C-alpha positions in Angstrom: 141.1 38.3 104.0 139.0 35.1 104.1 135.4 35.2 105.2 133.2 32.1 105.7 130.3 31.5 103.4 127.9 32.3 106.2 129.6 35.6 106.9 129.4 36.6 103.2 125.8 35.5 103.0 125.0 37.7 106.0 126.7 40.6 104.4 124.7 40.1 101.2 121.5 39.8 103.2 122.3 43.1 104.9 122.9 44.8 101.6 119.5 43.6 100.2 117.7 44.6 103.4 119.2 48.1 103.3 118.3 48.5 99.7 114.7 47.4 100.4 114.4 49.5 103.6 115.7 52.7 101.9 113.6 52.0 98.8 116.6 52.7 96.6 115.9 50.1 94.0 113.2 47.9 92.6 114.3 44.3 92.2 113.5 42.7 88.9 114.8 39.3 89.9 114.0 37.0 92.8 115.6 37.7 96.1 117.5 34.3 95.9 119.1 35.2 92.6 120.1 38.6 93.9 121.5 37.2 97.1 123.6 34.7 95.0 124.9 37.4 92.7 125.9 39.7 95.6 127.7 36.8 97.3 129.6 36.1 94.1 130.6 39.7 93.8 131.9 39.8 97.4 133.8 36.5 96.9 135.4 37.8 93.7 136.4 41.0 95.4 138.1 39.1 98.2 139.9 37.0 95.6 141.1 40.1 93.7 142.3 41.6 97.0 144.3 38.5 97.9 145.8 38.3 94.4 146.8 42.0 94.5 148.3 41.5 98.0 150.4 38.5 96.8 151.7 40.4 93.7 152.6 43.4 95.7 154.5 41.3 98.2 156.4 39.6 95.4 157.3 42.9 93.8 158.6 44.4 97.0 160.7 41.3 97.7 162.5 42.0 94.4 163.5 45.4 95.7 166.7 44.6 97.7 167.4 48.1 98.9 164.2 48.4 100.9 164.4 46.9 104.4 161.4 44.9 105.6 159.5 46.6 108.4 160.7 50.1 107.6 158.5 53.0 106.8 159.8 53.0 103.3 158.8 49.3 102.9 155.3 50.0 104.2 154.8 53.0 101.9 156.1 51.1 98.9 154.1 48.0 99.6 150.9 50.0 99.9 151.6 51.8 96.7 152.3 48.6 94.8 149.2 47.0 96.4 146.9 49.9 95.4 148.3 49.9 91.9 147.8 46.2 91.5 144.3 46.4 93.0 143.3 49.2 90.7 144.6 47.2 87.7 142.6 44.1 88.7 139.4 46.0 89.6 139.4 48.0 86.3 139.6 44.8 84.1 
């Protein structure tokens, strides 16, 4: 899923605002640095998701016995996707 830079910046701002409003953390860096880091994390997460999706799609295409669009295909795809996502997020 691809989001625009503006949408990602808006999400990052909302995260900072919620943290400030709930007094959950004290910031030791400037708001701009924090905003930039949160944006980077969000963008990296979307990249990892896209990569995991592509790998899962390639893996399921190799399985000739599973018919595309079937329930078995859907379940297998989601299992492969979750496994790949977990591998990439835990690195």
